[in-house]
PDB file of N, CA, C and O in Angstrom:
ATOM      1  N   UNK A   1     -22.102   3.618  28.924  1.00  0.00           N
ATOM      2  CA  UNK A   1     -21.403   2.543  29.590  1.00  0.00           C
ATOM      3  C   UNK A   1     -20.412   3.149  30.575  1.00  0.00           C
ATOM      4  O   UNK A   1     -19.675   4.079  30.247  1.00  0.00           O
ATOM      5  N   UNK A   2     -20.410   2.617  31.758  1.00  0.00           N
ATOM      6  CA  UNK A   2     -19.501   3.132  32.775  1.00  0.00           C
ATOM      7  C   UNK A   2     -18.077   2.688  32.480  1.00  0.00           C
ATOM      8  O   UNK A   2     -17.848   1.758  31.707  1.00  0.00           O
ATOM      9  N   UNK A   3     -17.144   3.356  33.093  1.00  0.00           N
ATOM     10  CA  UNK A   3     -15.731   3.103  32.840  1.00  0.00           C
ATOM     11  C   UNK A   3     -15.341   1.679  33.204  1.00  0.00           C
ATOM     12  O   UNK A   3     -14.646   1.016  32.435  1.00  0.00           O
ATOM     13  N   UNK A   4     -15.773   1.202  34.354  1.00  0.00           N
ATOM     14  CA  UNK A   4     -15.383  -0.148  34.771  1.00  0.00           C
ATOM     15  C   UNK A   4     -15.962  -1.198  33.839  1.00  0.00           C
ATOM     16  O   UNK A   4     -15.301  -2.192  33.537  1.00  0.00           O
ATOM     17  N   UNK A   5     -17.191  -0.990  33.378  1.00  0.00           N
ATOM     18  CA  UNK A   5     -17.798  -1.923  32.434  1.00  0.00           C
ATOM     19  C   UNK A   5     -17.045  -1.889  31.103  1.00  0.00           C
ATOM     20  O   UNK A   5     -16.837  -2.927  30.474  1.00  0.00           O
ATOM     21  N   UNK A   6     -16.642  -0.698  30.681  1.00  0.00           N
ATOM     22  CA  UNK A   6     -15.909  -0.552  29.432  1.00  0.00           C
ATOM     23  C   UNK A   6     -14.573  -1.287  29.501  1.00  0.00           C
ATOM     24  O   UNK A   6     -14.195  -1.976  28.553  1.00  0.00           O
ATOM     25  N   UNK A   7     -13.861  -1.145  30.610  1.00  0.00           N
ATOM     26  CA  UNK A   7     -12.556  -1.793  30.768  1.00  0.00           C
ATOM     27  C   UNK A   7     -12.727  -3.313  30.844  1.00  0.00           C
ATOM     28  O   UNK A   7     -11.932  -4.054  30.267  1.00  0.00           O
ATOM     29  N   UNK A   8     -13.749  -3.775  31.546  1.00  0.00           N
ATOM     30  CA  UNK A   8     -14.004  -5.220  31.611  1.00  0.00           C
ATOM     31  C   UNK A   8     -14.301  -5.780  30.225  1.00  0.00           C
ATOM     32  O   UNK A   8     -13.837  -6.866  29.877  1.00  0.00           O
ATOM     33  N   UNK A   9     -15.066  -5.045  29.444  1.00  0.00           N
ATOM     34  CA  UNK A   9     -15.362  -5.479  28.082  1.00  0.00           C
ATOM     35  C   UNK A   9     -14.094  -5.504  27.233  1.00  0.00           C
ATOM     36  O   UNK A   9     -13.924  -6.391  26.397  1.00  0.00           O
ATOM     37  N   UNK A  10     -13.207  -4.537  27.444  1.00  0.00           N
ATOM     38  CA  UNK A  10     -11.949  -4.505  26.692  1.00  0.00           C
ATOM     39  C   UNK A  10     -11.063  -5.690  27.053  1.00  0.00           C
ATOM     40  O   UNK A  10     -10.441  -6.294  26.179  1.00  0.00           O
ATOM     41  N   UNK A  11     -11.006  -6.019  28.330  1.00  0.00           N
ATOM     42  CA  UNK A  11     -10.145  -7.114  28.764  1.00  0.00           C
ATOM     43  C   UNK A  11     -10.621  -8.460  28.234  1.00  0.00           C
ATOM     44  O   UNK A  11      -9.833  -9.401  28.138  1.00  0.00           O
ATOM     45  N   UNK A  12     -11.892  -8.558  27.890  1.00  0.00           N
ATOM     46  CA  UNK A  12     -12.436  -9.798  27.355  1.00  0.00           C
ATOM     47  C   UNK A  12     -12.145  -9.951  25.862  1.00  0.00           C
ATOM     48  O   UNK A  12     -12.350 -11.029  25.304  1.00  0.00           O
ATOM     49  N   UNK A  13     -11.673  -8.895  25.213  1.00  0.00           N
ATOM     50  CA  UNK A  13     -11.436  -8.924  23.771  1.00  0.00           C
ATOM     51  C   UNK A  13     -10.034  -9.428  23.445  1.00  0.00           C
ATOM     52  O   UNK A  13      -9.117  -9.361  24.263  1.00  0.00           O
ATOM     53  N   UNK A  14      -9.903  -9.930  22.230  1.00  0.00           N
ATOM     54  CA  UNK A  14      -8.602 -10.386  21.749  1.00  0.00           C
ATOM     55  C   UNK A  14      -7.802  -9.195  21.223  1.00  0.00           C
ATOM     56  O   UNK A  14      -8.311  -8.077  21.147  1.00  0.00           O
ATOM     57  N   UNK A  15      -6.558  -9.446  20.865  1.00  0.00           N
ATOM     58  CA  UNK A  15      -5.687  -8.371  20.376  1.00  0.00           C
ATOM     59  C   UNK A  15      -6.216  -7.783  19.069  1.00  0.00           C
ATOM     60  O   UNK A  15      -6.151  -6.571  18.862  1.00  0.00           O
ATOM     61  N   UNK A  16      -6.733  -8.623  18.199  1.00  0.00           N
ATOM     62  CA  UNK A  16      -7.270  -8.134  16.923  1.00  0.00           C
ATOM     63  C   UNK A  16      -8.505  -7.280  17.140  1.00  0.00           C
ATOM     64  O   UNK A  16      -8.688  -6.264  16.469  1.00  0.00           O
ATOM     65  N   UNK A  17      -9.351  -7.685  18.072  1.00  0.00           N
ATOM     66  CA  UNK A  17     -10.544  -6.905  18.373  1.00  0.00           C
ATOM     67  C   UNK A  17     -10.175  -5.563  18.994  1.00  0.00           C
ATOM     68  O   UNK A  17     -10.824  -4.551  18.728  1.00  0.00           O
ATOM     69  N   UNK A  18      -9.133  -5.557  19.822  1.00  0.00           N
ATOM     70  CA  UNK A  18      -8.680  -4.301  20.426  1.00  0.00           C
ATOM     71  C   UNK A  18      -8.132  -3.353  19.364  1.00  0.00           C
ATOM     72  O   UNK A  18      -8.346  -2.142  19.434  1.00  0.00           O
ATOM     73  N   UNK A  19      -7.423  -3.907  18.378  1.00  0.00           N
ATOM     74  CA  UNK A  19      -6.898  -3.058  17.306  1.00  0.00           C
ATOM     75  C   UNK A  19      -8.027  -2.437  16.498  1.00  0.00           C
ATOM     76  O   UNK A  19      -7.952  -1.267  16.122  1.00  0.00           O
ATOM     77  N   UNK A  20      -9.067  -3.207  16.231  1.00  0.00           N
ATOM     78  CA  UNK A  20     -10.198  -2.657  15.478  1.00  0.00           C
ATOM     79  C   UNK A  20     -10.947  -1.616  16.317  1.00  0.00           C
ATOM     80  O   UNK A  20     -11.421  -0.614  15.783  1.00  0.00           O
ATOM     81  N   UNK A  21     -11.053  -1.850  17.624  1.00  0.00           N
ATOM     82  CA  UNK A  21     -11.674  -0.880  18.528  1.00  0.00           C
ATOM     83  C   UNK A  21     -10.873   0.422  18.543  1.00  0.00           C
ATOM     84  O   UNK A  21     -11.444   1.513  18.516  1.00  0.00           O
ATOM     85  N   UNK A  22      -9.541   0.296  18.588  1.00  0.00           N
ATOM     86  CA  UNK A  22      -8.672   1.471  18.577  1.00  0.00           C
ATOM     87  C   UNK A  22      -8.817   2.244  17.270  1.00  0.00           C
ATOM     88  O   UNK A  22      -8.864   3.474  17.274  1.00  0.00           O
ATOM     89  N   UNK A  23      -8.886   1.522  16.154  1.00  0.00           N
ATOM     90  CA  UNK A  23      -9.057   2.187  14.861  1.00  0.00           C
ATOM     91  C   UNK A  23     -10.387   2.934  14.796  1.00  0.00           C
ATOM     92  O   UNK A  23     -10.452   4.045  14.270  1.00  0.00           O
ATOM     93  N   UNK A  24     -11.441   2.327  15.327  1.00  0.00           N
ATOM     94  CA  UNK A  24     -12.752   2.977  15.325  1.00  0.00           C
ATOM     95  C   UNK A  24     -12.743   4.229  16.196  1.00  0.00           C
ATOM     96  O   UNK A  24     -13.325   5.250  15.830  1.00  0.00           O
ATOM     97  N   UNK A  25     -12.082   4.146  17.351  1.00  0.00           N
ATOM     98  CA  UNK A  25     -12.009   5.307  18.240  1.00  0.00           C
ATOM     99  C   UNK A  25     -11.189   6.438  17.624  1.00  0.00           C
ATOM    100  O   UNK A  25     -11.529   7.612  17.771  1.00  0.00           O
ATOM    101  N   UNK A  26     -10.117   6.080  16.938  1.00  0.00           N
ATOM    102  CA  UNK A  26      -9.306   7.119  16.294  1.00  0.00           C
ATOM    103  C   UNK A  26     -10.068   7.791  15.163  1.00  0.00           C
ATOM    104  O   UNK A  26      -9.929   8.993  14.938  1.00  0.00           O
ATOM    105  N   UNK A  27     -10.879   7.004  14.451  1.00  0.00           N
ATOM    106  CA  UNK A  27     -11.705   7.585  13.391  1.00  0.00           C
ATOM    107  C   UNK A  27     -12.738   8.526  13.998  1.00  0.00           C
ATOM    108  O   UNK A  27     -12.997   9.604  13.463  1.00  0.00           O
ATOM    109  N   UNK A  28     -13.321   8.118  15.105  1.00  0.00           N
ATOM    110  CA  UNK A  28     -14.284   8.976  15.799  1.00  0.00           C
ATOM    111  C   UNK A  28     -13.609  10.252  16.296  1.00  0.00           C
ATOM    112  O   UNK A  28     -14.189  11.336  16.215  1.00  0.00           O
ATOM    113  N   UNK A  29     -12.382  10.124  16.810  1.00  0.00           N
ATOM    114  CA  UNK A  29     -11.644  11.292  17.283  1.00  0.00           C
ATOM    115  C   UNK A  29     -11.381  12.259  16.127  1.00  0.00           C
ATOM    116  O   UNK A  29     -11.513  13.473  16.281  1.00  0.00           O
ATOM    117  N   UNK A  30     -11.011  11.715  14.984  1.00  0.00           N
ATOM    118  CA  UNK A  30     -10.773  12.551  13.812  1.00  0.00           C
ATOM    119  C   UNK A  30     -12.041  13.299  13.406  1.00  0.00           C
ATOM    120  O   UNK A  30     -12.005  14.497  13.124  1.00  0.00           O
ATOM    121  N   UNK A  31     -13.162  12.575  13.381  1.00  0.00           N
ATOM    122  CA  UNK A  31     -14.426  13.213  13.003  1.00  0.00           C
ATOM    123  C   UNK A  31     -14.818  14.314  13.992  1.00  0.00           C
ATOM    124  O   UNK A  31     -15.326  15.362  13.593  1.00  0.00           O
ATOM    125  N   UNK A  32     -14.582  14.070  15.272  1.00  0.00           N
ATOM    126  CA  UNK A  32     -14.891  15.095  16.270  1.00  0.00           C
ATOM    127  C   UNK A  32     -13.988  16.310  16.112  1.00  0.00           C
ATOM    128  O   UNK A  32     -14.437  17.444  16.280  1.00  0.00           O
ATOM    129  N   UNK A  33     -12.719  16.081  15.789  1.00  0.00           N
ATOM    130  CA  UNK A  33     -11.804  17.204  15.568  1.00  0.00           C
ATOM    131  C   UNK A  33     -12.246  18.032  14.370  1.00  0.00           C
ATOM    132  O   UNK A  33     -12.181  19.261  14.397  1.00  0.00           O
ATOM    133  N   UNK A  34     -12.696  17.355  13.318  1.00  0.00           N
ATOM    134  CA  UNK A  34     -13.156  18.079  12.132  1.00  0.00           C
ATOM    135  C   UNK A  34     -14.415  18.872  12.445  1.00  0.00           C
ATOM    136  O   UNK A  34     -14.548  20.016  12.009  1.00  0.00           O
ATOM    137  N   UNK A  35     -15.343  18.281  13.196  1.00  0.00           N
ATOM    138  CA  UNK A  35     -16.546  19.007  13.588  1.00  0.00           C
ATOM    139  C   UNK A  35     -16.197  20.221  14.442  1.00  0.00           C
ATOM    140  O   UNK A  35     -16.807  21.282  14.305  1.00  0.00           O
ATOM    141  N   UNK A  36     -15.218  20.059  15.317  1.00  0.00           N
ATOM    142  CA  UNK A  36     -14.794  21.167  16.171  1.00  0.00           C
ATOM    143  C   UNK A  36     -14.181  22.285  15.345  1.00  0.00           C
ATOM    144  O   UNK A  36     -14.429  23.463  15.605  1.00  0.00           O
ATOM    145  N   UNK A  37     -13.378  21.919  14.347  1.00  0.00           N
ATOM    146  CA  UNK A  37     -12.716  22.918  13.522  1.00  0.00           C
ATOM    147  C   UNK A  37     -13.721  23.713  12.692  1.00  0.00           C
ATOM    148  O   UNK A  37     -13.539  24.907  12.457  1.00  0.00           O
ATOM    149  N   UNK A  38     -14.777  23.042  12.254  1.00  0.00           N
ATOM    150  CA  UNK A  38     -15.783  23.694  11.430  1.00  0.00           C
ATOM    151  C   UNK A  38     -16.780  24.460  12.293  1.00  0.00           C
ATOM    152  O   UNK A  38     -17.480  25.349  11.807  1.00  0.00           O
ATOM    153  N   UNK A  39     -16.840  24.110  13.576  1.00  0.00           N
ATOM    154  CA  UNK A  39     -17.752  24.787  14.480  1.00  0.00           C
ATOM    155  C   UNK A  39     -19.085  24.090  14.625  1.00  0.00           C
ATOM    156  O   UNK A  39     -20.054  24.698  15.078  1.00  0.00           O
ATOM    157  N   UNK A  40     -19.152  22.821  14.248  1.00  0.00           N
ATOM    158  CA  UNK A  40     -20.401  22.078  14.317  1.00  0.00           C
ATOM    159  C   UNK A  40     -20.497  21.190  15.559  1.00  0.00           C
ATOM    160  O   UNK A  40     -21.507  20.515  15.760  1.00  0.00           O
ATOM    161  N   UNK A  41     -19.467  21.186  16.383  1.00  0.00           N
ATOM    162  CA  UNK A  41     -19.449  20.304  17.548  1.00  0.00           C
ATOM    163  C   UNK A  41     -20.250  20.934  18.681  1.00  0.00           C
ATOM    164  O   UNK A  41     -19.910  22.008  19.176  1.00  0.00           O
ATOM    165  N   UNK A  42     -21.319  20.248  19.084  1.00  0.00           N
ATOM    166  CA  UNK A  42     -22.176  20.763  20.146  1.00  0.00           C
ATOM    167  C   UNK A  42     -21.726  20.286  21.521  1.00  0.00           C
ATOM    168  O   UNK A  42     -21.808  21.031  22.498  1.00  0.00           O
ATOM    169  N   UNK A  43     -21.256  19.060  21.598  1.00  0.00           N
ATOM    170  CA  UNK A  43     -20.832  18.486  22.877  1.00  0.00           C
ATOM    171  C   UNK A  43     -19.312  18.358  22.881  1.00  0.00           C
ATOM    172  O   UNK A  43     -18.761  17.358  22.422  1.00  0.00           O
ATOM    173  N   UNK A  44     -18.653  19.368  23.396  1.00  0.00           N
ATOM    174  CA  UNK A  44     -17.195  19.378  23.370  1.00  0.00           C
ATOM    175  C   UNK A  44     -16.590  18.350  24.310  1.00  0.00           C
ATOM    176  O   UNK A  44     -15.410  18.024  24.180  1.00  0.00           O
ATOM    177  N   UNK A  45     -17.366  17.829  25.253  1.00  0.00           N
ATOM    178  CA  UNK A  45     -16.853  16.822  26.171  1.00  0.00           C
ATOM    179  C   UNK A  45     -16.597  15.495  25.466  1.00  0.00           C
ATOM    180  O   UNK A  45     -15.865  14.658  25.997  1.00  0.00           O
ATOM    181  N   UNK A  46     -17.169  15.279  24.303  1.00  0.00           N
ATOM    182  CA  UNK A  46     -16.967  14.028  23.581  1.00  0.00           C
ATOM    183  C   UNK A  46     -15.509  13.848  23.166  1.00  0.00           C
ATOM    184  O   UNK A  46     -15.013  12.722  23.134  1.00  0.00           O
ATOM    185  N   UNK A  47     -14.823  14.935  22.850  1.00  0.00           N
ATOM    186  CA  UNK A  47     -13.414  14.867  22.462  1.00  0.00           C
ATOM    187  C   UNK A  47     -12.596  14.299  23.621  1.00  0.00           C
ATOM    188  O   UNK A  47     -11.749  13.427  23.422  1.00  0.00           O
ATOM    189  N   UNK A  48     -12.845  14.783  24.798  1.00  0.00           N
ATOM    190  CA  UNK A  48     -12.144  14.318  25.993  1.00  0.00           C
ATOM    191  C   UNK A  48     -12.465  12.849  26.267  1.00  0.00           C
ATOM    192  O   UNK A  48     -11.569  12.069  26.590  1.00  0.00           O
ATOM    193  N   UNK A  49     -13.726  12.474  26.142  1.00  0.00           N
ATOM    194  CA  UNK A  49     -14.139  11.092  26.403  1.00  0.00           C
ATOM    195  C   UNK A  49     -13.474  10.119  25.441  1.00  0.00           C
ATOM    196  O   UNK A  49     -13.038   9.042  25.849  1.00  0.00           O
ATOM    197  N   UNK A  50     -13.394  10.487  24.178  1.00  0.00           N
ATOM    198  CA  UNK A  50     -12.781   9.606  23.182  1.00  0.00           C
ATOM    199  C   UNK A  50     -11.285   9.470  23.449  1.00  0.00           C
ATOM    200  O   UNK A  50     -10.721   8.385  23.305  1.00  0.00           O
ATOM    201  N   UNK A  51     -10.640  10.574  23.840  1.00  0.00           N
ATOM    202  CA  UNK A  51      -9.208  10.497  24.170  1.00  0.00           C
ATOM    203  C   UNK A  51      -8.964   9.533  25.319  1.00  0.00           C
ATOM    204  O   UNK A  51      -8.013   8.752  25.285  1.00  0.00           O
ATOM    205  N   UNK A  52      -9.813   9.583  26.329  1.00  0.00           N
ATOM    206  CA  UNK A  52      -9.676   8.694  27.485  1.00  0.00           C
ATOM    207  C   UNK A  52      -9.913   7.241  27.079  1.00  0.00           C
ATOM    208  O   UNK A  52      -9.217   6.342  27.550  1.00  0.00           O
ATOM    209  N   UNK A  53     -10.895   7.013  26.205  1.00  0.00           N
ATOM    210  CA  UNK A  53     -11.164   5.648  25.750  1.00  0.00           C
ATOM    211  C   UNK A  53      -9.984   5.093  24.959  1.00  0.00           C
ATOM    212  O   UNK A  53      -9.635   3.921  25.097  1.00  0.00           O
ATOM    213  N   UNK A  54      -9.375   5.932  24.134  1.00  0.00           N
ATOM    214  CA  UNK A  54      -8.195   5.507  23.374  1.00  0.00           C
ATOM    215  C   UNK A  54      -7.078   5.108  24.333  1.00  0.00           C
ATOM    216  O   UNK A  54      -6.419   4.088  24.135  1.00  0.00           O
ATOM    217  N   UNK A  55      -6.870   5.908  25.362  1.00  0.00           N
ATOM    218  CA  UNK A  55      -5.834   5.607  26.352  1.00  0.00           C
ATOM    219  C   UNK A  55      -6.132   4.294  27.067  1.00  0.00           C
ATOM    220  O   UNK A  55      -5.217   3.514  27.332  1.00  0.00           O
ATOM    221  N   UNK A  56      -7.391   4.046  27.381  1.00  0.00           N
ATOM    222  CA  UNK A  56      -7.756   2.802  28.055  1.00  0.00           C
ATOM    223  C   UNK A  56      -7.516   1.595  27.163  1.00  0.00           C
ATOM    224  O   UNK A  56      -7.024   0.567  27.628  1.00  0.00           O
ATOM    225  N   UNK A  57      -7.859   1.713  25.886  1.00  0.00           N
ATOM    226  CA  UNK A  57      -7.637   0.611  24.949  1.00  0.00           C
ATOM    227  C   UNK A  57      -6.144   0.328  24.820  1.00  0.00           C
ATOM    228  O   UNK A  57      -5.727  -0.830  24.832  1.00  0.00           O
ATOM    229  N   UNK A  58      -5.344   1.375  24.696  1.00  0.00           N
ATOM    230  CA  UNK A  58      -3.903   1.196  24.567  1.00  0.00           C
ATOM    231  C   UNK A  58      -3.302   0.586  25.830  1.00  0.00           C
ATOM    232  O   UNK A  58      -2.365  -0.208  25.753  1.00  0.00           O
ATOM    233  N   UNK A  59      -3.840   0.956  26.988  1.00  0.00           N
ATOM    234  CA  UNK A  59      -3.364   0.392  28.250  1.00  0.00           C
ATOM    235  C   UNK A  59      -3.662  -1.094  28.321  1.00  0.00           C
ATOM    236  O   UNK A  59      -2.800  -1.882  28.710  1.00  0.00           O
ATOM    237  N   UNK A  60      -4.869  -1.484  27.950  1.00  0.00           N
ATOM    238  CA  UNK A  60      -5.240  -2.900  27.979  1.00  0.00           C
ATOM    239  C   UNK A  60      -4.396  -3.689  26.978  1.00  0.00           C
ATOM    240  O   UNK A  60      -3.983  -4.813  27.265  1.00  0.00           O
ATOM    241  N   UNK A  61      -4.142  -3.111  25.815  1.00  0.00           N
ATOM    242  CA  UNK A  61      -3.297  -3.780  24.823  1.00  0.00           C
ATOM    243  C   UNK A  61      -1.894  -4.012  25.380  1.00  0.00           C
ATOM    244  O   UNK A  61      -1.317  -5.084  25.200  1.00  0.00           O
ATOM    245  N   UNK A  62      -1.351  -2.999  26.056  1.00  0.00           N
ATOM    246  CA  UNK A  62      -0.017  -3.116  26.637  1.00  0.00           C
ATOM    247  C   UNK A  62       0.006  -4.147  27.754  1.00  0.00           C
ATOM    248  O   UNK A  62       0.966  -4.908  27.868  1.00  0.00           O
ATOM    249  N   UNK A  63      -1.032  -4.187  28.576  1.00  0.00           N
ATOM    250  CA  UNK A  63      -1.111  -5.173  29.654  1.00  0.00           C
ATOM    251  C   UNK A  63      -1.165  -6.591  29.091  1.00  0.00           C
ATOM    252  O   UNK A  63      -0.517  -7.498  29.613  1.00  0.00           O
ATOM    253  N   UNK A  64      -1.941  -6.774  28.023  1.00  0.00           N
ATOM    254  CA  UNK A  64      -2.016  -8.101  27.411  1.00  0.00           C
ATOM    255  C   UNK A  64      -0.680  -8.505  26.805  1.00  0.00           C
ATOM    256  O   UNK A  64      -0.288  -9.669  26.884  1.00  0.00           O
ATOM    257  N   UNK A  65       0.018  -7.553  26.201  1.00  0.00           N
ATOM    258  CA  UNK A  65       1.328  -7.852  25.616  1.00  0.00           C
ATOM    259  C   UNK A  65       2.326  -8.226  26.709  1.00  0.00           C
ATOM    260  O   UNK A  65       3.147  -9.122  26.512  1.00  0.00           O
ATOM    261  N   UNK A  66       2.265  -7.550  27.860  1.00  0.00           N
ATOM    262  CA  UNK A  66       3.166  -7.854  28.945  1.00  0.00           C
ATOM    263  C   UNK A  66       2.885  -9.220  29.559  1.00  0.00           C
ATOM    264  O   UNK A  66       3.820  -9.936  29.919  1.00  0.00           O
ATOM    265  N   UNK A  67       1.624  -9.590  29.684  1.00  0.00           N
ATOM    266  CA  UNK A  67       1.309 -10.903  30.247  1.00  0.00           C
ATOM    267  C   UNK A  67       1.711 -12.017  29.287  1.00  0.00           C
ATOM    268  O   UNK A  67       2.114 -13.093  29.727  1.00  0.00           O
ATOM    269  N   UNK A  68       1.608 -11.778  28.005  1.00  0.00           N
ATOM    270  CA  UNK A  68       2.036 -12.782  27.030  1.00  0.00           C
ATOM    271  C   UNK A  68       3.553 -12.912  27.009  1.00  0.00           C
ATOM    272  O   UNK A  68       4.080 -14.007  26.817  1.00  0.00           O
ATOM    273  N   UNK A  69       4.251 -11.808  27.204  1.00  0.00           N
ATOM    274  CA  UNK A  69       5.710 -11.838  27.237  1.00  0.00           C
ATOM    275  C   UNK A  69       6.214 -12.581  28.475  1.00  0.00           C
ATOM    276  O   UNK A  69       7.205 -13.308  28.410  1.00  0.00           O
ATOM    277  N   UNK A  70       5.531 -12.394  29.587  1.00  0.00           N
ATOM    278  CA  UNK A  70       5.924 -13.077  30.811  1.00  0.00           C
ATOM    279  C   UNK A  70       5.629 -14.569  30.742  1.00  0.00           C
ATOM    280  O   UNK A  70       6.350 -15.376  31.329  1.00  0.00           O
ATOM    281  N   UNK A  71       4.561 -14.939  30.020  1.00  0.00           N
ATOM    282  CA  UNK A  71       4.194 -16.338  29.899  1.00  0.00           C
ATOM    283  C   UNK A  71       5.167 -17.095  28.995  1.00  0.00           C
ATOM    284  O   UNK A  71       5.338 -18.305  29.145  1.00  0.00           O
ATOM    285  N   UNK A  72       5.793 -16.404  28.077  1.00  0.00           N
ATOM    286  CA  UNK A  72       6.713 -17.073  27.140  1.00  0.00           C
ATOM    287  C   UNK A  72       8.070 -17.321  27.737  1.00  0.00           C
ATOM    288  O   UNK A  72       8.946 -17.873  27.070  1.00  0.00           O
TER     289      UNK A  72
END
């Protein structure tokens, strides 16, 4: 999935769905770190990709929180 499609999909999600997405990404990041530590990680670029996805999810969450704060 391309970055713009990923961000559009994130913006369509609710806050609860974003939290579950963030939890899943953090679990994936942990698993990749463990694979890297053991030496079983073949695609080292996945660690970088997951970090970027986590940052994007957190950014969208913050944007949604700011728009809700302004609306109130």
